[in-house]
TINU-86035 format. One line per field, with one value per atom (N, C-alpha, C, O): residue in three letters; atom name; y, x, z. Coordinates in steps of 0.02 Angstrom, whole numbers, plus 32768, in hexadecimal, padded with zeros to 4 digits. Example, Ala and Ser with C-alpha at 12.3 -4.5 7.8 and 13.67 -1.06 7.14 Angstrom:
resn c(ALA	ALA	ALA	ALA	SER	SER	SER	SER)
name c(N	CA	C	O	N	CA	C	O)
Y c(7EE4	7F1F	7F5B	7F5A	7F90	7FCB	8002	8039)
X c(8294	8267	8294	82C8	8282	82AC	8285	829E)
Z c(8186	8186	8186	81A7	8162	8165	818A	8192)
***
This chain:
resn c(UNK	UNK	UNK	UNK	UNK	UNK	UNK	UNK	UNK	UNK	UNK	UNK	UNK	UNK	UNK	UNK	UNK	UNK	UNK	UNK	UNK	UNK	UNK	UNK	UNK	UNK	UNK	UNK	UNK	UNK	UNK	UNK	UNK	UNK	UNK	UNK	UNK	UNK	UNK	UNK	UNK	UNK	UNK	UNK	UNK	UNK	UNK	UNK	UNK	UNK	UNK	UNK	UNK	UNK	UNK	UNK	UNK	UNK	UNK	UNK	UNK	UNK	UNK	UNK	UNK	UNK	UNK	UNK	UNK	UNK	UNK	UNK	UNK	UNK	UNK	UNK	UNK	UNK	UNK	UNK	UNK	UNK	UNK	UNK	UNK	UNK	UNK	UNK	UNK	UNK	UNK	UNK	UNK	UNK	UNK	UNK	UNK	UNK	UNK	UNK	UNK	UNK	UNK	UNK	UNK	UNK	UNK	UNK	UNK	UNK	UNK	UNK	UNK	UNK	UNK	UNK	UNK	UNK	UNK	UNK	UNK	UNK	UNK	UNK	UNK	UNK	UNK	UNK	UNK	UNK	UNK	UNK	UNK	UNK	UNK	UNK	UNK	UNK	UNK	UNK	UNK	UNK	UNK	UNK	UNK	UNK	UNK	UNK	UNK	UNK	UNK	UNK	UNK	UNK	UNK	UNK	UNK	UNK	UNK	UNK	UNK	UNK	UNK	UNK	UNK	UNK	UNK	UNK	UNK	UNK	UNK	UNK	UNK	UNK	UNK	UNK	UNK	UNK	UNK	UNK	UNK	UNK	UNK	UNK	UNK	UNK	UNK	UNK	UNK	UNK	UNK	UNK	UNK	UNK	UNK	UNK	UNK	UNK	UNK	UNK	UNK	UNK	UNK	UNK	UNK	UNK	UNK	UNK	UNK	UNK	UNK	UNK	UNK	UNK	UNK	UNK	UNK	UNK	UNK	UNK	UNK	UNK	UNK	UNK	UNK	UNK	UNK	UNK	UNK	UNK	UNK	UNK	UNK	UNK	UNK	UNK	UNK	UNK	UNK	UNK	UNK	UNK	UNK	UNK	UNK	UNK	UNK	UNK	UNK	UNK	UNK	UNK	UNK	UNK	UNK	UNK	UNK	UNK	UNK	UNK	UNK	UNK	UNK	UNK	UNK	UNK	UNK	UNK	UNK	UNK	UNK	UNK	UNK	UNK	UNK	UNK	UNK	UNK	UNK	UNK	UNK	UNK	UNK	UNK	UNK	UNK	UNK	UNK	UNK	UNK	UNK	UNK	UNK	UNK	UNK	UNK	UNK	UNK	UNK	UNK	UNK	UNK	UNK	UNK	UNK	UNK	UNK	UNK	UNK	UNK	UNK	UNK	UNK	UNK	UNK	UNK	UNK	UNK	UNK	UNK	UNK	UNK	UNK	UNK	UNK	UNK	UNK	UNK	UNK	UNK	UNK	UNK	UNK	UNK	UNK	UNK	UNK	UNK	UNK	UNK	UNK	UNK	UNK	UNK	UNK	UNK	UNK	UNK	UNK	UNK	UNK	UNK	UNK	UNK	UNK	UNK	UNK	UNK	UNK	UNK	UNK	UNK	UNK	UNK	UNK	UNK	UNK	UNK	UNK	UNK	UNK	UNK	UNK	UNK	UNK	UNK	UNK	UNK	UNK	UNK	UNK	UNK	UNK	UNK	UNK	UNK	UNK	UNK	UNK	UNK	UNK	UNK	UNK	UNK	UNK	UNK	UNK	UNK	UNK	UNK	UNK	UNK	UNK	UNK	UNK	UNK	UNK	UNK	UNK	UNK	UNK	UNK	UNK	UNK	UNK	UNK	UNK	UNK	UNK	UNK	UNK	UNK	UNK	UNK	UNK	UNK	UNK	UNK	UNK	UNK	UNK	UNK	UNK	UNK	UNK	UNK	UNK	UNK	UNK	UNK	UNK	UNK	UNK	UNK	UNK	UNK	UNK	UNK	UNK	UNK	UNK	UNK	UNK	UNK	UNK	UNK	UNK	UNK	UNK	UNK	UNK	UNK	UNK	UNK	UNK	UNK	UNK	UNK	UNK	UNK	UNK	UNK	UNK	UNK	UNK	UNK	UNK	UNK	UNK	UNK	UNK	UNK	UNK	UNK	UNK	UNK	UNK	UNK	UNK	UNK	UNK	UNK	UNK	UNK	UNK	UNK	UNK	UNK	UNK	UNK	UNK	UNK	UNK	UNK	UNK	UNK	UNK	UNK	UNK	UNK	UNK	UNK	UNK	UNK	UNK	UNK	UNK	UNK	UNK	UNK	UNK	UNK	UNK	UNK	UNK	UNK	UNK	UNK	UNK	UNK	UNK	UNK	UNK	UNK	UNK	UNK	UNK	UNK	UNK	UNK	UNK	UNK	UNK	UNK	UNK	UNK	UNK	UNK	UNK	UNK	UNK	UNK	UNK	UNK	UNK	UNK	UNK	UNK	UNK	UNK	UNK	UNK	UNK	UNK	UNK	UNK	UNK	UNK	UNK	UNK	UNK	UNK	UNK	UNK	UNK	UNK	UNK	UNK	UNK	UNK	UNK	UNK	UNK	UNK	UNK	UNK	UNK	UNK	UNK	UNK	UNK	UNK	UNK	UNK	UNK	UNK	UNK	UNK	UNK	UNK	UNK	UNK	UNK	UNK	UNK	UNK	UNK	UNK	UNK	UNK	UNK	UNK	UNK	UNK	UNK	UNK	UNK	UNK	UNK	UNK	UNK	UNK	UNK	UNK	UNK	UNK	UNK	UNK	UNK	UNK	UNK	UNK	UNK	UNK	UNK	UNK	UNK	UNK	UNK	UNK	UNK	UNK	UNK	UNK	UNK	UNK	UNK	UNK	UNK	UNK	UNK	UNK	UNK	UNK	UNK	UNK	UNK	UNK	UNK	UNK	UNK	UNK	UNK	UNK	UNK	UNK	UNK	UNK	UNK	UNK	UNK	UNK	UNK	UNK	UNK	UNK	UNK	UNK	UNK	UNK	UNK	UNK	UNK	UNK	UNK	UNK	UNK	UNK	UNK	UNK	UNK	UNK	UNK	UNK	UNK	UNK	UNK	UNK	UNK	UNK	UNK	UNK	UNK	UNK	UNK	UNK	UNK	UNK	UNK	UNK	UNK	UNK	UNK	UNK	UNK	UNK	UNK	UNK	UNK	UNK	UNK	UNK	UNK	UNK	UNK	UNK	UNK	UNK	UNK	UNK	UNK	UNK	UNK	UNK	UNK	UNK)
name c(N	CA	C	O	N	CA	C	O	N	CA	C	O	N	CA	C	O	N	CA	C	O	N	CA	C	O	N	CA	C	O	N	CA	C	O	N	CA	C	O	N	CA	C	O	N	CA	C	O	N	CA	C	O	N	CA	C	O	N	CA	C	O	N	CA	C	O	N	CA	C	O	N	CA	C	O	N	CA	C	O	N	CA	C	O	N	CA	C	O	N	CA	C	O	N	CA	C	O	N	CA	C	O	N	CA	C	O	N	CA	C	O	N	CA	C	O	N	CA	C	O	N	CA	C	O	N	CA	C	O	N	CA	C	O	N	CA	C	O	N	CA	C	O	N	CA	C	O	N	CA	C	O	N	CA	C	O	N	CA	C	O	N	CA	C	O	N	CA	C	O	N	CA	C	O	N	CA	C	O	N	CA	C	O	N	CA	C	O	N	CA	C	O	N	CA	C	O	N	CA	C	O	N	CA	C	O	N	CA	C	O	N	CA	C	O	N	CA	C	O	N	CA	C	O	N	CA	C	O	N	CA	C	O	N	CA	C	O	N	CA	C	O	N	CA	C	O	N	CA	C	O	N	CA	C	O	N	CA	C	O	N	CA	C	O	N	CA	C	O	N	CA	C	O	N	CA	C	O	N	CA	C	O	N	CA	C	O	N	CA	C	O	N	CA	C	O	N	CA	C	O	N	CA	C	O	N	CA	C	O	N	CA	C	O	N	CA	C	O	N	CA	C	O	N	CA	C	O	N	CA	C	O	N	CA	C	O	N	CA	C	O	N	CA	C	O	N	CA	C	O	N	CA	C	O	N	CA	C	O	N	CA	C	O	N	CA	C	O	N	CA	C	O	N	CA	C	O	N	CA	C	O	N	CA	C	O	N	CA	C	O	N	CA	C	O	N	CA	C	O	N	CA	C	O	N	CA	C	O	N	CA	C	O	N	CA	C	O	N	CA	C	O	N	CA	C	O	N	CA	C	O	N	CA	C	O	N	CA	C	O	N	CA	C	O	N	CA	C	O	N	CA	C	O	N	CA	C	O	N	CA	C	O	N	CA	C	O	N	CA	C	O	N	CA	C	O	N	CA	C	O	N	CA	C	O	N	CA	C	O	N	CA	C	O	N	CA	C	O	N	CA	C	O	N	CA	C	O	N	CA	C	O	N	CA	C	O	N	CA	C	O	N	CA	C	O	N	CA	C	O	N	CA	C	O	N	CA	C	O	N	CA	C	O	N	CA	C	O	N	CA	C	O	N	CA	C	O	N	CA	C	O	N	CA	C	O	N	CA	C	O	N	CA	C	O	N	CA	C	O	N	CA	C	O	N	CA	C	O	N	CA	C	O	N	CA	C	O	N	CA	C	O	N	CA	C	O	N	CA	C	O	N	CA	C	O	N	CA	C	O	N	CA	C	O	N	CA	C	O	N	CA	C	O	N	CA	C	O	N	CA	C	O	N	CA	C	O	N	CA	C	O	N	CA	C	O	N	CA	C	O	N	CA	C	O	N	CA	C	O	N	CA	C	O	N	CA	C	O	N	CA	C	O	N	CA	C	O	N	CA	C	O	N	CA	C	O	N	CA	C	O	N	CA	C	O	N	CA	C	O	N	CA	C	O	N	CA	C	O	N	CA	C	O	N	CA	C	O	N	CA	C	O	N	CA	C	O	N	CA	C	O	N	CA	C	O	N	CA	C	O	N	CA	C	O	N	CA	C	O	N	CA	C	O	N	CA	C	O	N	CA	C	O	N	CA	C	O	N	CA	C	O	N	CA	C	O	N	CA	C	O	N	CA	C	O	N	CA	C	O	N	CA	C	O	N	CA	C	O	N	CA	C	O	N	CA	C	O	N	CA	C	O	N	CA	C	O)
Y c(2ADE	2B18	2B43	2B22	2B7A	2BA8	2BB1	2BBE	2BA9	2BB9	2C15	2C39	2C25	2C78	2C78	2C48	2CAF	2CBB	2CBA	2CD9	2C8E	2CA2	2C68	2C6A	2C42	2C12	2BC0	2BAF	2B9A	2B4E	2B31	2B39	2B02	2AE4	2A9D	2A6E	2A9F	2A69	2A33	29FB	2A39	2A18	2A1C	2A4F	29EB	2A04	29E7	29B1	2A19	2A05	2A27	2A63	29E7	2A06	2A2F	2A64	2A18	2A2F	2A85	2AAF	2A8D	2ACD	2AB5	2A89	2AF0	2AD1	2B0C	2B48	2ADE	2AF4	2B1A	2B03	2B55	2B74	2B85	2BA6	2B76	2B9B	2BD4	2BD5	2C06	2C49	2C41	2C3F	2C3D	2C2D	2C64	2C5C	2CA2	2CDB	2CFC	2D37	2CCA	2CEA	2D0F	2CFC	2D47	2D72	2D64	2D75	2D40	2D43	2D98	2DCE	2D8F	2DC0	2DF8	2DE4	2E2C	2E60	2E59	2E26	2E96	2E8C	2ECB	2EF1	2ECE	2F0F	2F23	2F02	2F5C	2F7F	2F9C	2FA5	2FAE	2FD0	3005	3023	3023	3064	3087	3066	30BA	30CD	3101	3118	3117	3143	3174	315E	31BB	31EC	31F8	31C7	321E	3231	323E	322A	326A	3278	322D	3228	3208	31BC	319F	317E	319E	3170	319D	317F	31D2	31FC	31F4	3205	31E5	31D9	3189	316E	315F	3120	3113	3128	30EE	30DC	30BD	308D	30C9	30AD	3061	3042	3041	2FFF	2FDE	2FA0	3006	2FF3	2FF7	2FD0	3021	3046	3003	3009	2FC8	2FA9	2F82	2F6A	2F7F	2F56	2F8D	2F7A	2FCD	2FFE	2FF6	2FED	2FF6	2FE4	2F9F	2F99	2F79	2F3C	2F4B	2F36	2F79	2F84	2FAA	2F9D	2FE1	301E	3023	300A	303F	305D	3099	30CB	309C	30F7	3114	30F7	314C	3172	31B5	31D3	31D9	321C	3245	322C	328C	32C4	32C5	32CB	32BD	32C1	327C	327F	3242	320C	3201	31DB	321D	3221	3244	3229	327E	32B4	328E	329E	3257	323D	31F4	31E2	31CC	3187	3183	3151	31B3	31A8	3194	3170	31A8	3191	3143	3129	3124	30D3	30BF	3099	30D3	30B8	30E6	3123	30CB	30E6	310F	30F4	314C	316E	3162	318A	3142	313A	317D	31A2	3180	31AE	3194	3159	31AB	3194	3170	3141	3182	3158	3123	30F5	3114	30E6	30A5	3072	30BB	3079	3061	3084	3016	2FF5	2FE6	2FEE	2FD2	2FC7	2F8F	2F60	2F9F	2F71	2F3E	2F43	2F07	2EC5	2E99	2E9E	2E58	2E16	2E07	2E04	2DF9	2DF2	2E24	2E0C	2E61	2E8C	2E76	2E5D	2E79	2E65	2E2D	2E31	2DF9	2DB3	2DB7	2D8A	2DDB	2DF6	2E1E	2E21	2E39	2E6E	2E3C	2E48	2E0E	2DE5	2DAF	2D9A	2D9B	2D84	2DAE	2D9D	2DE0	2E1C	2E24	2E1B	2E30	2E40	2DF3	2DFB	2DBE	2D85	2D7C	2D65	2D96	2D8B	2DAD	2D9B	2DDE	2E0F	2E07	2E3B	2DD0	2DDA	2DC1	2D9F	2DD0	2DBA	2D6C	2D4D	2D4F	2D05	2CE1	2CA5	2D15	2CEB	2D26	2D62	2CFF	2D2C	2CFE	2CC7	2D24	2D0A	2D3C	2D79	2D1A	2D55	2D32	2CFC	2D61	2D51	2D81	2D99	2D90	2D9C	2DFC	2E23	2E08	2E55	2E69	2EA5	2E3C	2E59	2E1A	2DE3	2E2F	2E07	2E0D	2E44	2DE4	2DE9	2DD5	2DAE	2DEE	2DD3	2DD6	2DFF	2DB5	2DC1	2DCA	2DA2	2DED	2DFA	2E06	2E1E	2DF3	2E05	2E25	2E12	2E6B	2E9F	2EB4	2EC2	2EB6	2ED1	2F15	2F34	2F35	2F94	2FA0	2F7C	2FDC	2FFA	2FFD	300E	2FED	2FE8	2FF5	2FF2	3003	300A	2FBB	2F9E	2F9E	2F61	2F66	2F74	2F5C	2F59	2F22	2EE7	2F37	2EFD	2F13	2F45	2EE2	2EE5	2EE0	2EB8	2F05	2F0F	2F4F	2F7F	2F57	2F93	2FC2	2FB1	2FF9	3033	3045	304A	304B	3062	307F	306C	30B6	30DE	30AD	30B9	3073	3051	3020	3000	3024	2FFE	302B	3069	3000	3009	2FD6	2F9D	2FE3	2FC9	2FCE	3001	2F8D	2F8F	2F6B	2F39	2F8A	2F69	2F5A	2F84	2F14	2EF3	2F18	2F38	2F19	2F35	2F71	2F82	2FAA	2FF1	3003	2FE8	303D	3053	3070	309A	3068	307F	3096	3075	30CE	30F7	30C7	309F	30C7	30A6	30D8	310D	30C9	30E6	30C7	308B	30FB	30EC	30EC	311E	30B2	30B2	308E	305E	3098	3078	307C	3052	30BF	30D6	30CF	30FA	308E	3081	303B	3010	3036	300B	3012	304B	2FE2	3003	2FDF	2FA8	3013	2FFF	301E	304E	2FFA	301E	301C	2FF0	3053	3045	3021	3020	2FEA	2FC6	2FCC	2FEA	2FBD	2FCD	2F85	2F5A	2F79	2F51	2F10	2F1F	2ED1	2EA6	2E62	2E5C	2E32	2DEC	2DED	2E12	2DC3	2DBD	2DF3	2DF0	2E2A	2E65	2E58	2E48	2E58	2E4D	2E8E	2EC2	2E8D	2EBF	2E97	2E5B	2ED1	2EB4	2EEF	2F22	2EE5	2F02	2EE9	2EB4	2F2B	2F17	2F51	2F8E	2F30	2F51	2F54	2F21	2F94	2FA1	2FCE	3005	2FBA	2FE5	3034	303A	306F	30B3	30CB	30D3	30D9	30E6	30B0	30BA	306F	3034	3038	3030	3046	3055	3083	3077	30C6	30FE	30EB	3109	30C4	30BA	3091	309E	3051	3028	3040	3031	307B	30A2	30D3	30D7	30F0	311A	30EB	310B	30AB	3088	306C	3066	3056	303E	3073	3064	30C1	30EF	30FC	310A	30F3	30F6	30C9	30D8	3085	3064	3064	3055	3075	3097	30BB	30B6	30FF	312D	3111	3121	30E5	30C3	30A6	3085)
X c(8DBB	8DB2	8DDF	8E07	8DE8	8E31	8E0C	8DD0	8E36	8E1D	8E27	8E54	8DF0	8E00	8E42	8E56	8E62	8EAD	8EA6	8E7A	8EDC	8EDB	8EAA	8EA5	8E8F	8E52	8E6C	8E81	8E63	8E64	8E23	8DFA	8E1F	8DE2	8DE2	8E05	8DAD	8DA8	8D79	8D8B	8D44	8D0F	8CC7	8CAD	8CB1	8C67	8C39	8C42	8BFD	8BD3	8B91	8B84	8B5D	8B16	8B1B	8AFD	8B3C	8B4F	8B72	8B6F	8B8F	8BB9	8BFC	8C0F	8C21	8C71	8C83	8C75	8CA8	8CCD	8D0A	8D30	8D19	8D5F	8D76	8D50	8DB9	8DDF	8E00	8E20	8DF4	8E21	8E60	8E5E	8E95	8EDB	8EF7	8F2C	8ED7	8EEF	8EBA	8EB8	8E94	8E6E	8E90	8EC5	8E6C	8E7F	8E59	8E1F	8E6E	8E3B	8E13	8E2E	8DDF	8DCB	8DF1	8E05	8DF2	8E1E	8E6C	8E87	8E8F	8ED8	8EE2	8EBC	8F2D	8F59	8F6A	8F58	8F90	8FB5	8FEF	8FF5	901F	9059	9064	9095	9032	9029	8FF6	8FC2	8FEF	8F9E	8FAB	8FE4	8F75	8F79	8F43	8F0A	8F4D	8F24	8EEC	8EE7	8ED1	8E97	8EC0	8EB1	8F02	8F1F	8F35	8F28	8F4F	8F66	8F39	8F42	8EEF	8EB8	8E9B	8E88	8E9C	8E75	8EB1	8E9A	8EE6	8F2A	8F22	8F56	8EF1	8EF4	8EBE	8E87	8EC9	8E92	8E55	8E5E	8E1D	8DED	8DE8	8DDA	8DF1	8DF2	8E2C	8E30	8E5A	8E9F	8E85	8E9F	8E53	8E50	8E40	8E4C	8E25	8E1E	8E64	8E6E	8E93	8ECE	8EEC	8F0E	8EE6	8F10	8EF1	8F19	8EC3	8E97	8EB5	8EB1	8ECC	8EDF	8F2C	8F3E	8F56	8F9F	8FA9	8FD2	8F7B	8F7F	8F3E	8F0E	8F39	8EFF	8EE7	8F0A	8EAB	8E90	8E80	8E5D	8E9C	8E85	8E80	8EB1	8E45	8E47	8E6E	8E8F	8E6D	8E9D	8E9F	8ED5	8E60	8E4E	8E79	8E9D	8E6A	8E7D	8ECE	8EEA	8EEE	8F26	8F3C	8F6D	8F2B	8F52	8F48	8F70	8F18	8F0E	8F31	8F49	8F2C	8F46	8F7F	8FA2	8F91	8FD3	900A	9029	902B	905F	906D	90A4	9027	9032	904E	907D	903C	904D	9076	9075	909C	90CA	908D	9059	90A0	9080	9092	90BF	9086	906F	906B	903B	90AE	9098	908B	909A	9078	906C	909B	908D	90DC	9119	9121	913F	9114	9114	90E7	90E8	90B8	907C	9094	90A2	909A	90B3	9074	9038	9089	9060	9039	9051	8FFF	8FC9	8FB7	8F7F	8FE7	8FD8	8FC8	8FCE	8FAD	8F8B	8FBC	8FA1	8FFE	903B	903F	9048	903C	9042	8FF8	8FFE	8FBE	8F7E	8F98	8F90	8FB5	8FAB	8FE8	8FE2	9018	904D	902B	9042	8FF7	8FD2	8FA5	8F92	8F95	8F69	8F90	8F72	8FC4	8FED	9003	8FFD	901B	902A	8FE9	8FEF	8FB6	8F7D	8F63	8F46	8F6E	8F5D	8F88	8F76	8FD3	9002	8FFB	9019	8FD3	8FBF	8F77	8F57	8F56	8F0F	8F02	8F2D	8EBE	8EA6	8EBE	8ED1	8EBE	8EC4	8E82	8E79	8E4F	8E1C	8DE0	8DE2	8DAD	8D6C	8D36	8D32	8D02	8CC5	8C8A	8C8F	8C50	8C12	8BDE	8BDF	8BB4	8B5C	8B3F	8B5A	8AF7	8AC3	8AC5	8AAC	8AEF	8AF7	8B3B	8B47	8B6C	8BAB	8BEC	8BDC	8C24	8C54	8C9E	8CA9	8CC1	8CFC	8D42	8D3E	8D74	8DA7	8DED	8DF1	8E18	8E55	8E9A	8EAD	8EB3	8EFA	8F2F	8F1F	8F88	8FB6	8FDC	8FEF	8FF0	9005	9055	905F	9083	90C7	90BD	90DE	908C	909F	9056	9028	9057	9009	8FF6	9020	8FB8	8FAB	8F5A	8F38	8F3E	8EFA	8EEA	8F0A	8EB1	8E9F	8E5E	8E29	8E62	8E2C	8E01	8E12	8DC4	8D8D	8D5E	8D3A	8D61	8D33	8CEA	8CC2	8CDF	8C8C	8C7D	8C9F	8C40	8C36	8C1D	8BF4	8C3E	8C35	8BDC	8BB6	8BD2	8B85	8B88	8BAE	8B58	8B53	8B48	8B66	8B20	8B14	8B4E	8B44	8B7C	8BC7	8BD6	8BD1	8BEB	8C19	8C46	8C30	8C92	8CBB	8CE6	8CEB	8D05	8D2C	8D73	8D7D	8D9E	8DE8	8DFB	8E08	8DFA	8E1F	8DDC	8DE9	8D9D	8D67	8D64	8D37	8D91	8D84	8D6B	8D7B	8D3A	8D29	8D4A	8D72	8D48	8D74	8D5B	8D2D	8D6F	8D63	8D5B	8D89	8D2A	8D24	8D3D	8D1F	8D68	8D73	8D5B	8D5C	8D43	8D23	8D62	8D73	8D74	8DB3	8DB1	8D8A	8DD4	8DCA	8D87	8D70	8D72	8D32	8CEA	8CBE	8CEA	8CB0	8CB3	8C86	8CF6	8D00	8D17	8D24	8D1D	8D36	8D7D	8D95	8D95	8DDB	8DD4	8DB0	8DFD	8E01	8E4D	8E73	8E61	8EA5	8EA0	8E73	8EEA	8EF4	8F36	8F61	8F47	8F76	8FB5	8F98	8FF0	9023	9010	9011	9002	9011	8FEC	8FDC	8FE3	8FCE	8F7F	8F64	8F6A	8F1E	8EF8	8ED7	8EF4	8ED8	8E92	8E8C	8E58	8E0B	8DF0	8DF6	8DD8	8DAF	8D76	8D74	8D32	8CFA	8CD0	8CD4	8CA3	8C7A	8C24	8C0A	8C02	8BCA	8B90	8B98	8B62	8B33	8AE5	8AC4	8ACC	8A8E	8A74	8A8F	8A39	8A20	8A0E	89E8	8A26	8A13	89CF	89AD	89BF	897F	8950	8915	8971	893C	8925	88E9	8956	893B	890F	88E4	891A	88FB	88AE	887C	88A6	8869	883A	87FE	885B	8838	8817	87DD	8850	882C	87E5	87B4	87F3	87C9	8787	8753	8782	8747	872B	86EE	8763	874E	8727	86F4	8745	871C	86D1	86A0	86D1	868C	8664	8629	8679	864F	8631	85F6	865E	8640	861E	85F5	8610	85DC	859E	8567	85AB	8569	8551	851D)
Z c(74DF	74F5	7517	7538	751B	753A	7581	7585	75B5	75FD	7604	75ED	762A	762C	7651	7672	7649	7669	76B5	76D3	76D5	7716	773C	7779	771F	7734	771B	76E4	7752	773F	7746	7773	7705	7714	772D	771B	7761	7790	777A	7789	775C	774B	7729	7713	7728	7712	7745	775F	7753	778C	7785	778A	7776	7765	7724	771F	76F8	76AD	76B1	7684	76EF	76E2	76F9	771F	76C8	76CB	7709	770B	773B	7772	7762	7737	7782	7783	77B7	77DB	77CF	7805	77EC	77B7	7816	780E	782A	7867	7812	781E	7842	7861	7843	7860	789B	78AD	78B0	78E5	7920	7938	7937	796D	799F	7998	79E2	7A1D	7A34	7A2D	7A48	7A5C	7AA0	7AD7	7A8C	7AA4	7AAD	7AC3	7A97	7A7B	7A96	7AB3	7A81	7A84	7A50	7A20	7A45	7A15	7A26	7A63	79FF	7A0F	79FE	7A13	79CB	79AB	799E	79A2	7991	797B	7945	793E	791B	78EC	78ED	78F6	78E5	78E8	78AB	7886	789F	7869	7822	77E9	783B	7806	77D5	7799	77F3	77D9	77C6	7793	77E8	77D1	7786	7754	7789	7759	771F	76E8	771C	76EA	76EA	76D7	76FB	76D4	76B1	76C1	767C	7656	766A	7691	765D	769D	7698	76CB	7662	764A	7681	7684	76AC	76CA	770B	7733	7722	7768	779F	77DB	7782	77BC	77CF	7806	7797	77A7	77D1	7801	77C5	77EA	782F	785E	7839	787D	78A3	78E1	7882	788D	78B5	78EC	7881	7890	78C9	78F5	78C8	7901	791C	78FF	794D	7972	795C	7962	7940	792C	7979	79A3	7980	79A9	79A3	798D	79B6	79AC	79D9	7A06	79CD	79F2	7A37	7A55	7A5A	7A99	7ABC	7AED	7A93	7AAA	7AA3	7ACB	7A78	7A74	7AA5	7ABF	7AC2	7AF4	7B29	7B55	7B3D	7B77	7B84	7BB9	7B42	7B3E	7B1A	7B22	7AEF	7AC7	7AD8	7AB1	7B1E	7B27	7B3F	7B48	7B47	7B2D	7B06	7B10	7ACB	7A81	7A59	7A65	7A27	79F9	79C5	79B3	79B5	798D	7945	7939	7916	78CF	789A	7893	7878	784E	77FC	77F9	77C4	778D	7771	774C	7781	7765	7793	7776	77D0	77F1	77ED	780F	77B0	77B0	776F	773E	7775	773E	7703	7710	76CA	7690	76BA	76D9	76B2	76F2	76BA	769F	76A4	7689	76A0	76DD	768C	76A7	76D1	7709	76D6	76FE	7736	776D	7732	7768	7789	77C1	7773	779A	77C4	7801	77AB	77C1	77F7	7821	7800	7829	7867	78A0	7853	7884	78A1	78DA	7887	78B3	78DF	7910	78D5	78FB	793D	7977	7927	7964	7993	79CF	797B	799F	79CF	7A05	79BA	79CE	7A0A	7A40	79F5	7A2E	7A71	7AA3	7A6D	7A9A	7A9B	7A92	7AA4	7AB4	7AF4	7B10	7B15	7B4D	7B57	7B25	7B94	7BA8	7BAC	7BA5	7BB9	7BC1	7BB5	7BC1	7B9A	7B8A	7B8C	7B71	7BB6	7BC3	7BBA	7BC1	7BAA	7B93	7BC2	7BDF	7BC1	7BCD	7BA3	7B71	7BC2	7B93	7B92	7B6A	7BD0	7BCA	7BDF	7BE7	7BEA	7BFE	7BDB	7BC7	7BDB	7BD4	7C06	7C1F	7C0F	7C44	7C16	7BE7	7C24	7C03	7C30	7C5E	7C24	7C4F	7C2B	7C01	7C38	7C08	7C37	7C6D	7C25	7C48	7C23	7BEC	7C47	7C1C	7C30	7C6B	7C0A	7C2D	7C36	7C60	7C0D	7C21	7C1F	7C0B	7C39	7C2E	7BE6	7BBD	7BD4	7B8F	7B8C	7BBF	7B49	7B32	7B17	7AEB	7B3D	7B24	7AFD	7B1A	7ABE	7A90	7A86	7A8B	7A76	7A6F	7A41	7A45	7A0D	79C9	79DE	79C6	7A05	7A26	7A0F	7A20	79DE	79D4	7A1B	7A46	7A17	7A4C	7A4C	7A1C	7A80	7A95	7AD3	7B00	7AD7	7B20	7B55	7B8A	7B53	7B83	7BAF	7BE3	7B91	7BB1	7BEC	7BF0	7C17	7C4D	7C5A	7C5C	7C67	7C73	7CBB	7CDD	7CCB	7D03	7CF8	7CD4	7D1A	7D0F	7D56	7D81	7D5E	7DB5	7DD7	7E0A	7DC3	7DF5	7DFF	7E26	7DE0	7DE6	7DA4	7D6E	7DB0	7D6A	7D37	7D4B	7CF5	7CC3	7C87	7C6E	7C68	7C37	7BFC	7BF3	7BD4	7B9D	7B56	7B4D	7B32	7AF8	7ABA	7AAE	7A92	7A65	7A1B	79FD	7A11	79DB	79A7	79A7	7976	7940	790E	78E7	791E	78FA	7925	792B	7940	796D	7991	798E	79B8	79D3	7A1C	7A2E	7A47	7A90	7AA5	7A95	7AD0	7AEC	7B3D	7B49	7B74	7BB2	7BC0	7BAA	7BE9	7BFF	7C2C	7C56	7C28	7C5A	7C85	7C65	7CB9	7CD6	7CBD	7C9D	7CC5	7CB6	7CF3	7D2F	7CE2	7D21	7D02	7CC7	7D34	7D18	7D2D	7D56	7D0D	7D09	7D19	7D4C	7CF4	7CF1	7CE2	7CA7	7D04	7CF6	7CD8	7CF8	7CA5	7C7F	7C7E	7C72	7C92	7C82	7C77	7C9A	7C3D	7C1E	7C1D	7C08	7C40	7C53	7C1E	7C1D	7BFD	7BD6	7BED	7BF3	7BF9	7C0B	7BDA	7BD1	7BB5	7B87	7B9F	7BCF	7B82	7BA4	7B9C	7B69	7BEC	7BF7	7C0B	7C1A	7C09	7C13	7C5C	7C67	7C9B	7CD0	7CE7	7D11	7CC4	7CD3	7CA3	7CB7	7C71	7C5D	7C78	7C76	7C98	7CCE	7D04	7D12	7D34	7D5A	7D50	7D74	7D1B	7D01	7CE2	7CDD	7CD0	7CCD	7D09	7D12	7D3E	7D80	7DA6	7DC6	7DA1	7DC0	7DA1	7DC4	7D55	7D37	7D4A	7D50	7D5A	7D6C	7DAB	7DB6	7DD9	7E27	7E25	7E53	7DEA	7DF1	7DD9	7DEE	7DAA	7D8C	7DCC	7DCE)
***
């Protein structure tokens, strides 16, 4: 039986075949460049996931605010998004990934060392209930690559990035419920 490309067969456990992803990317990483909507729209839909691994997709407002941190890729700069390019992009993202990553039920913390200011991307779905800090200071969360999160981080060693999640309206709902009980 032929193995899926990019995976190594590890063995059998409880009747299931186990494979190792040879191109695993740790949680949280940086990019060298970005693409805009024109480049995204000019890429065949079946290759857009590979494009978003090759370069960070930013909207016009984000480009105005953060575009100087990354190289702008034009359509002519994007290679043919073959499997080999995908595997090379996986290796590049893994080289520039967070050193540590820990999570609990409503937050996660990561550390990264950056040679220059950059956006650090997390493949965690964007949601209004997220807040972030970088080295203990509040940080704006960018909705990038269609629906994931990134934060701007200054260059340095052991930059600490923390995301906390609270369901929108949860505290207000709890206060209203508590007030209603007091009235009763």
